[in-house]
C-alpha positions in Angstrom: 120.9 123.3 74.6 121.0 120.3 76.9 123.4 117.6 75.9 121.2 114.5 75.0 123.6 112.0 76.7 123.7 114.1 79.9 120.0 114.6 79.8 119.5 110.8 79.6 121.9 110.1 82.4 120.4 112.8 84.6 116.9 111.3 84.0 118.0 107.9 85.1 119.2 109.2 88.4 115.6 110.1 89.2 114.1 106.8 88.3 114.3 104.6 91.4 112.4 101.6 92.8 112.1 97.9 92.6 110.1 97.9 89.4 112.5 100.1 87.5 116.0 99.2 88.8 116.6 96.5 86.3 115.5 98.7 83.4 117.8 101.6 84.6 120.8 99.2 84.6 120.0 98.0 81.1 119.7 101.6 79.8 122.9 102.6 81.5 124.8 99.8 79.7 123.1 100.7 76.4 124.2 104.3 76.7 127.8 103.3 77.5 127.9 101.1 74.5 126.7 103.8 72.2 129.4 106.2 73.4 132.1 103.5 73.3 130.9 102.7 69.7 131.6 106.3 68.6 128.1 107.9 68.9 128.5 111.6 69.7 127.0 112.6 73.1 125.2 115.5 71.3 123.2 112.9 69.2 119.6 113.5 70.1 118.8 109.9 69.3 120.3 108.9 72.7 117.7 110.8 74.7 114.9 110.0 72.3 115.6 106.2 72.6 115.7 106.4 76.4 112.4 108.4 76.6 110.7 106.0 74.2 111.9 103.0 76.0 110.6 104.4 79.3 107.2 105.1 77.8 106.9 101.6 76.2 107.9 100.0 79.4 106.0 101.9 82.0 103.4 104.1 80.6 101.0 101.3 79.8 101.5 99.8 83.3 100.7 103.1 84.9 97.6 103.5 82.8 96.5 100.0 83.8 97.0 100.6 87.5 95.1 104.0 87.2 92.2 102.4 85.4 91.9 99.7 88.0 92.0 102.2 90.8 89.2 104.2 89.2 87.0 101.2 88.6 87.5 100.1 92.2 86.4 103.5 93.4 83.3 103.3 91.3 82.2 105.0 88.1 78.7 106.4 87.9 76.4 107.4 85.1 76.3 111.2 84.9 72.8 112.6 84.3 70.9 110.8 81.6 73.7 110.1 79.2 73.9 106.3 79.0 76.2 106.5 75.9 78.8 108.5 77.6 78.8 106.2 80.6 79.2 103.1 78.3 82.1 104.7 76.5 83.8 105.8 79.7 83.5 102.5 81.6 84.5 100.3 78.6 87.6 102.4 78.0 88.6 101.9 81.7 87.8 98.1 81.6 90.1 97.8 78.5 92.9 99.8 80.1 92.6 97.7 83.2 92.9 94.6 81.1 89.7 93.2 82.7 87.5 90.7 80.9 84.0 91.9 80.2 82.0 88.7 80.9 83.0 88.0 84.4 80.7 88.8 87.4 83.0 91.4 88.9 83.1 93.5 85.7 79.3 93.1 85.2 78.7 94.2 88.8 81.0 97.3 88.3 78.9 98.3 85.3 75.5 97.8 87.0 76.7 99.6 90.2 77.2 102.8 88.0 73.6 102.7 86.7 70.9 104.8 88.4 68.7 102.8 90.7 65.6 102.9 88.7 67.3 102.1 85.5 69.0 99.1 87.1 65.6 97.8 88.5 63.9 98.2 85.2 66.6 96.3 83.3 66.7 93.5 86.0 62.9 93.1 86.2 62.0 93.3 82.5 65.1 92.0 80.7 66.9 89.7 83.1 70.3 90.1 81.4 73.1 87.7 82.2 76.2 88.7 80.1 77.9 92.1 79.9 76.6 92.8 76.4 73.1 92.0 77.5 73.3 94.3 80.4 74.7 97.1 78.2 72.2 96.8 75.4 69.2 96.5 77.8 70.4 99.6 79.8 70.8 101.6 76.6 67.3 100.5 75.3 65.6 101.3 78.7 67.3 104.6 78.9 66.2 105.5 75.4 62.7 104.5 76.2 62.7 106.8 79.3 64.1 109.8 77.3 61.4 109.2 74.7 58.6 109.1 77.3 59.9 112.1 79.0 59.9 114.0 75.8 56.2 113.0 75.2 55.3 114.0 78.7 56.9 117.4 78.1 54.9 117.8 74.9 51.6 116.8 76.5 52.2 119.3 79.3 52.9 122.1 76.9 56.6 122.1 77.5 56.4 122.5 81.3 58.6 120.0 83.1 59.2 121.5 86.5 56.9 119.1 88.2 58.6 116.1 86.6 61.5 114.8 88.7 64.8 114.1 86.9 66.3 110.8 86.2 65.3 107.4 87.5 63.6 106.4 90.7 62.3 103.1 92.0 58.6 102.6 91.3 57.6 102.4 95.0 59.0 105.9 95.6 57.2 107.7 92.8 54.3 110.0 93.3 53.9 110.4 89.6 54.1 106.9 87.7 55.7 108.7 84.7 58.3 110.5 86.8 61.8 109.2 87.6 64.6 110.4 89.8 68.3 109.6 90.3 68.3 110.5 94.0 67.4 107.1 95.3 70.3 104.8 96.6 70.3 101.2 95.6 70.9 98.4 98.1 71.2 94.9 96.6 73.1 91.7 96.9 76.2 91.0 94.9 75.9 89.0 91.7 76.2 85.4 92.4 79.7 84.1 91.8 81.4 87.5 92.1 82.9 87.1 95.6 86.6 87.5 95.7 87.1 87.3 91.9 89.7 89.5 90.3 89.0 90.1 86.5 92.7 90.7 85.9 93.5 87.2 87.0 90.8 85.3 85.1 92.2 82.7 82.6 
């Protein structure tokens, strides 16, 4: 069985870098005080405290950086599942510690929507806030799923001629058919230039 004190000290030798150097020094001093105070080196609490301290100090920071990186790379709605998309992107926004109602975050959300869905929401609902965009997207996608089901029923269950997903109206051969293959080109939301949600007051 590994000695908890030696395990903690060995772990600290691998933790290097400007962000962690101060923490390593503090933990080293804490371990020394414990041993000097009579704590046995075989006491598992020594290692447990070091591991817990590391997690508290750095795990959240790493999760935040990872979430920010994913959002910057772009998150896309998969298939027709708007609910899964909302859950995924909101979890990342919260982990990244971004505010919801800033142009950059709203743009990140809308960039992940299929082109046709984005256009429908923009043209028919004209949302402004994040919550308005989210609810309008959910409502429009539910409408689309409902109409697709009715179309399937009217055609006797045959859907092979019906394209999948959303497509801009001008590219449709069937006014009831939608596709996700189109790529959207549009301007940035006014006011989003060079704004970082993590630094908003």
